[in-house]
C-alpha positions as CSV (number, residue, x, y, z in Angstrom):
1,M,66.0,106.3,100.9
2,T,62.9,108.4,101.4
3,S,62.4,111.5,103.5
4,R,59.4,111.9,105.8
5,C,58.9,114.8,108.2
6,G,62.6,115.6,108.3
7,V,63.5,112.0,108.9
8,C,65.4,109.9,106.3
9,C,63.8,106.5,106.0
10,F,65.8,103.4,104.8
11,N,65.0,99.8,104.3
12,E,66.1,97.4,106.9
13,A,69.8,96.4,106.5
14,R,69.3,92.6,106.3
15,R,72.3,91.6,104.2
16,V,75.7,92.6,105.6
17,A,79.1,91.5,104.5
18,I,82.5,91.8,106.2
19,F,85.4,91.7,103.9
20,G,88.9,90.7,105.0
21,G,91.9,90.2,102.9
22,T,91.2,92.8,100.2
23,H,94.9,93.3,100.7
24,G,96.5,89.9,101.5
25,N,99.1,91.2,104.0
26,E,96.8,93.1,106.3
27,M,96.4,90.5,108.9
28,S,93.7,91.7,111.4
29,G,90.8,91.6,109.0
30,I,92.0,88.3,107.6
31,M,92.2,86.6,111.0
32,L,88.9,88.1,112.2
33,V,87.1,86.9,109.0
34,N,88.7,83.4,109.3
35,M,87.7,83.3,113.0
36,W,84.1,84.3,112.2
37,L,83.9,81.8,109.3
38,K,84.6,79.1,112.0
39,N,82.4,80.6,114.7
40,G,80.2,83.5,113.9
41,E,78.8,84.1,117.4
42,D,80.5,87.6,117.6
43,I,78.7,88.8,114.5
44,Q,75.3,87.2,114.8
45,R,72.4,89.7,115.2
46,S,68.7,89.0,115.1
47,G,67.2,89.6,111.6
48,V,70.6,90.2,110.0
49,M,72.5,87.9,107.7
50,T,76.1,88.7,108.2
51,K,78.6,87.1,105.8
52,P,82.3,87.1,106.5
53,F,84.3,86.8,103.3
54,I,87.9,86.6,102.2
55,T,88.1,88.9,99.2
56,N,91.5,88.1,97.7
57,P,92.4,84.5,98.7
58,R,95.4,84.2,96.4
59,A,97.0,87.3,97.9
60,V,96.2,86.1,101.4
61,E,97.9,82.7,100.6
62,K,101.0,84.6,99.4
63,C,100.8,87.2,102.2
64,T,101.2,90.0,99.7
65,R,99.1,93.1,99.0
66,Y,97.9,91.7,95.6
67,V,98.8,89.3,92.9
68,D,98.4,91.3,89.6
69,T,96.8,94.6,90.6
70,D,95.2,96.3,93.6
71,L,91.8,94.7,94.2
72,N,90.7,97.9,96.1
73,R,91.1,99.9,92.9
74,A,89.6,97.3,90.6
75,F,85.8,97.9,90.9
76,T,85.6,100.4,88.0
77,P,82.7,100.2,85.5
78,E,85.2,99.2,82.8
79,N,86.6,96.3,84.8
80,L,83.2,95.1,86.0
81,S,81.7,95.1,82.5
82,A,84.8,93.6,80.7
83,P,84.3,90.2,79.0
84,C,85.5,87.6,81.4
85,A,88.7,86.1,80.1
86,D,91.7,84.2,81.6
87,E,94.1,87.0,80.3
88,L,92.4,89.5,82.6
89,P,94.4,90.3,85.8
90,Y,93.4,88.0,88.6
91,E,92.0,90.9,90.7
92,V,89.9,92.1,87.9
93,R,88.3,88.7,87.5
94,R,87.9,88.5,91.3
95,A,86.2,91.9,91.3
96,Q,83.7,90.6,88.7
97,E,83.0,87.6,90.9
98,I,82.6,89.7,94.0
99,N,80.3,92.1,92.1
100,K,78.1,89.2,91.1
101,M,78.0,87.8,94.7
102,F,77.4,91.0,96.6
103,G,76.0,93.4,93.9
104,P,75.6,94.2,91.2
105,K,77.0,97.5,92.1
106,G,74.5,100.3,92.0
107,T,71.4,98.1,91.9
108,A,68.6,97.3,94.3
109,D,70.0,93.7,94.6
110,A,73.3,94.8,96.1
111,Y,74.1,94.1,99.7
112,D,72.9,96.6,102.2
113,V,76.2,97.1,104.0
114,I,79.8,96.0,103.3
115,F,82.5,96.6,105.9
116,D,86.0,96.3,104.4
117,L,88.7,95.7,107.0
118,H,92.2,97.1,106.5
119,N,95.4,97.7,108.4
120,T,97.8,100.6,107.9
121,T,101.4,101.0,108.8
122,S,100.6,104.7,109.6
123,N,99.9,105.9,113.1
124,M,96.2,106.4,112.3
125,G,94.6,104.5,115.2
126,S,91.1,103.4,114.4
127,T,89.7,105.1,111.3
128,L,86.3,104.7,109.6
129,I,86.3,105.6,105.9
130,L,83.2,107.0,104.3
131,E,82.6,107.5,100.5
132,S,79.7,110.0,100.8
133,S,78.8,113.0,102.9
134,T,75.1,112.5,102.1
135,D,74.7,108.8,103.2
136,H,72.9,109.5,106.4
137,F,72.8,105.9,107.3
138,T,76.5,105.5,107.5
139,L,76.9,108.9,109.1
140,Q,74.6,107.8,111.9
141,M,76.5,104.5,112.2
142,V,79.9,106.2,112.7
143,H,78.3,108.6,115.2
144,Y,77.0,105.6,117.1
145,I,80.3,103.8,117.0
146,K,82.3,106.8,118.2
147,K,80.0,107.4,121.2
148,A,79.9,103.7,122.1
149,I,83.6,103.1,122.1
150,A,84.5,106.4,123.9
151,P,86.9,107.2,125.5
152,A,88.8,105.2,122.8
153,S,89.1,107.4,119.7
154,C,88.0,106.7,116.2
155,S,88.6,109.2,113.4
156,V,86.4,109.5,110.3
157,L,88.0,110.0,106.9
158,L,85.7,111.2,104.1
159,N,86.9,110.4,100.6
160,E,84.5,111.8,98.0
161,H,87.0,113.9,96.1
162,P,86.1,113.5,92.4
163,L,89.7,113.2,91.3
164,L,91.1,111.2,94.3
165,K,88.3,108.7,95.0
166,Y,88.9,105.2,93.8
167,S,86.8,102.1,93.1
168,T,86.8,100.1,96.3
169,S,85.6,96.6,96.9
170,R,83.1,97.9,99.4
171,S,81.6,100.3,96.8
172,V,79.5,97.3,95.6
173,A,77.2,97.9,98.6
174,K,74.4,100.4,99.1
175,H,76.2,101.6,102.3
176,P,80.0,101.0,102.0
177,I,82.2,101.6,104.9
178,G,86.0,101.0,105.4
179,L,87.8,100.4,108.6
180,E,91.6,101.1,108.9
181,V,93.4,100.3,112.1
182,G,97.1,100.8,112.7
183,P,99.9,101.1,113.1
184,Q,100.6,97.5,112.2
185,P,103.4,96.3,109.9
186,Q,102.4,94.3,106.8
187,G,102.3,90.6,107.4
188,V,102.2,91.1,111.2
189,L,99.4,90.6,113.7
190,R,99.2,92.8,116.8
191,S,96.7,91.9,119.5
192,N,95.7,95.5,120.4
193,I,95.0,96.3,116.7
194,F,93.0,93.0,116.3
195,E,90.9,93.8,119.3
196,S,90.2,97.4,118.3
197,M,88.9,96.2,115.0
198,R,86.8,93.5,116.6
199,V,85.2,95.9,119.0
200,I,84.3,98.4,116.3
201,M,82.8,95.7,114.1
202,K,80.7,94.3,116.9
203,T,79.5,97.9,117.7
204,A,78.6,98.5,114.1
205,L,76.5,95.4,114.0
206,D,74.8,96.5,117.2
207,F,73.8,99.7,115.4
208,I,72.3,97.8,112.5
209,E,70.3,95.5,114.8
210,L,68.9,98.5,116.7
211,F,68.0,100.2,113.4
212,N,66.3,97.1,112.1
213,N,64.3,96.8,115.4
214,G,62.8,100.2,114.9
215,V,65.0,102.5,116.9
216,E,64.9,106.0,115.4
217,F,68.3,107.9,115.6
218,P,67.9,111.6,116.0
219,P,69.9,114.3,114.1
220,C,73.5,114.5,115.1
221,N,76.8,116.1,114.0
222,V,79.8,114.0,112.8
223,D,83.3,115.4,112.7
224,V,85.2,114.2,109.6
225,F,88.5,114.7,107.9
226,R,87.7,115.4,104.2
227,V,90.4,114.2,101.7
228,Q,92.0,117.1,99.8
229,E,95.3,116.2,98.2
230,R,97.8,113.4,97.8
231,M,101.3,114.5,98.5
232,D,104.2,112.7,96.9
233,Y,107.8,112.5,98.1
234,P,110.3,114.8,96.5
235,R,111.9,113.1,93.5
236,D,114.7,113.6,91.0
237,T,114.4,113.8,87.2
238,N,114.6,109.9,87.1
239,G,111.7,109.6,89.6
240,N,113.8,108.5,92.5
241,I,112.9,109.6,96.0
242,T,115.2,112.3,97.3
243,A,113.7,112.9,100.8
244,M,111.9,111.2,103.6
245,V,109.0,112.2,105.8
246,H,110.4,114.6,108.3
247,P,110.7,113.2,111.9
248,D,108.5,116.1,113.2
249,L,105.7,114.8,110.9
250,Q,106.3,111.1,111.2
251,D,103.6,109.4,113.3
252,C,101.6,112.6,113.6
253,D,98.5,111.5,111.7
254,W,95.5,113.8,112.4
255,E,97.6,116.6,113.8
256,P,97.7,120.0,112.2
257,L,100.4,120.6,109.5
258,N,100.8,124.4,109.3
259,P,102.5,126.5,106.6
260,G,106.2,126.4,107.3
261,D,106.1,123.2,109.4
262,P,108.7,120.6,108.5
263,M,107.4,118.1,105.9
264,F,110.3,116.2,104.4
265,Q,113.9,115.8,105.2
266,T,116.5,115.2,102.4
267,F,119.1,112.5,102.7
268,D,121.7,115.1,103.6
269,G,119.5,116.6,106.4
270,R,117.9,119.6,104.8
271,T,114.3,120.4,105.8
272,I,111.6,120.9,103.2
273,P,108.7,122.8,104.8
274,Y,105.0,122.6,104.0
275,E,104.1,125.6,101.8
276,G,100.4,125.3,101.5
277,P,98.3,128.4,102.2
278,N,96.3,127.0,105.1
279,P,96.8,124.4,107.9
280,V,95.8,120.9,106.9
281,Y,95.6,117.5,108.7
282,A,97.9,114.8,107.3
283,T,97.1,111.1,107.4
284,F,98.3,107.9,105.9
285,I,101.7,109.4,106.7
286,N,104.5,107.2,105.3
287,E,102.1,104.3,104.6
288,A,104.3,101.4,103.3
289,A,101.8,100.4,100.6
290,Y,101.7,103.8,99.1
291,Y,105.3,104.1,97.9
292,E,104.3,102.4,94.7
293,K,101.4,104.9,94.4
294,Q,103.8,107.8,94.7
295,Q,102.1,109.0,97.9
296,A,103.8,110.2,101.1
297,F,100.6,111.2,102.8
298,V,97.2,112.6,102.3
299,T,96.1,116.1,103.3
300,T,92.6,116.6,104.7
301,R,90.5,119.5,106.1
302,R,88.4,119.1,109.2
303,E,84.7,119.7,109.0
304,T,81.4,118.9,110.7
305,L,78.6,117.1,108.8
306,A,75.0,117.3,109.9
307,A,73.4,113.8,109.8
308,H,69.6,113.7,109.5
309,A,67.5,111.6,111.7
310,I,67.0,108.1,110.4
311,R,64.4,105.4,110.8
312,K,63.5,102.2,108.9
313,I,60.8,102.3,106.3
314,D,57.5,101.0,107.7
315,Q,56.8,97.6,106.0
C-alpha cells in the first residue's frame, strides 16, 4: 500500500480465493464452493482469477468440525515452520499445504484476497469478520457490501485484540476477510442462509472488479463491533457447566447487554446478571462449536472506523 494525496493506493487484486470447509460441518460454504468448482460463472470477473477451494476435505468427508485440531487456529508461525512429518496433526499439515498454495503468509507472493466462509449456530445473521482496523481495502469492501445489499443487514466484527486474535486460514492473504452466516445447525443446509452467503460473495467480487477497473472509492465510515472479551459459562470446581445462557440473552446477538441484565440461568432457575461496568454487545451467543473452547459468547463494543479513499496503483 502507498499513500498519495490522501488516497491509499493498492495493487490490483488479481488472485482471490474462496475457502469453504475450513470447518467440515458448516455446510453453506462447502456447498457453494463445490457448486463453483463445477460451474464458476457466479464468481467469474474480468481480470480476476478466483479460486474456490475446500480447505479441510477430511473433515468435510466426515461432516465434523475438524479431524485432529481446529484448522482455523492452525496458521501460527510455529505450525507453518514446523518440519513436515506424518506425526503432525492432520490440520497442521494441511495448514502448511495451504500456506504453500496461497502464501506464503506475510509475503508479496501471497494471494491478494481470501474469503473464508463459515456458518454459526448463533443468531448473528450475516457477519463480515475483519482482522485489521487499518486495512482500508477491506474496510472499503465491507462498506460497499453493506450498501449494496441494503435493506438486508450485514454486521462487521473486528477481531484484532492482541490476546483474543487467532491464526485463521484466511490470514495467509494480504487482505483476509471472514464471512459468518447463521443461525444454521451444524451439518444442516438452509436455503436462506445459503443464498445470503452467495449474494454477499458475488457483491464482494463486484467490488474487486470495480477496483481493478480503476474506480476510486471515496472516504467513508464503517460501523464495526470490536471484540473485547470472551465470556465462559459458570463452572464448578471440576470444570462442569453450572448454568445456561439466559433466555433473555439467547438469540440476542448484536443487542446491548447492560449492567444488571440477565446473562446466565442456573439449572435450578437462578439468574446470574451481567456485572460489567458498561454496556456491551454480545455475539456468538451459545455457539455450539465454542463449548469446547469454554466460550459462551463474545463481548464487543460498537465503534465507527474512518476508511481512507482507495484506488489502484497506476501500472
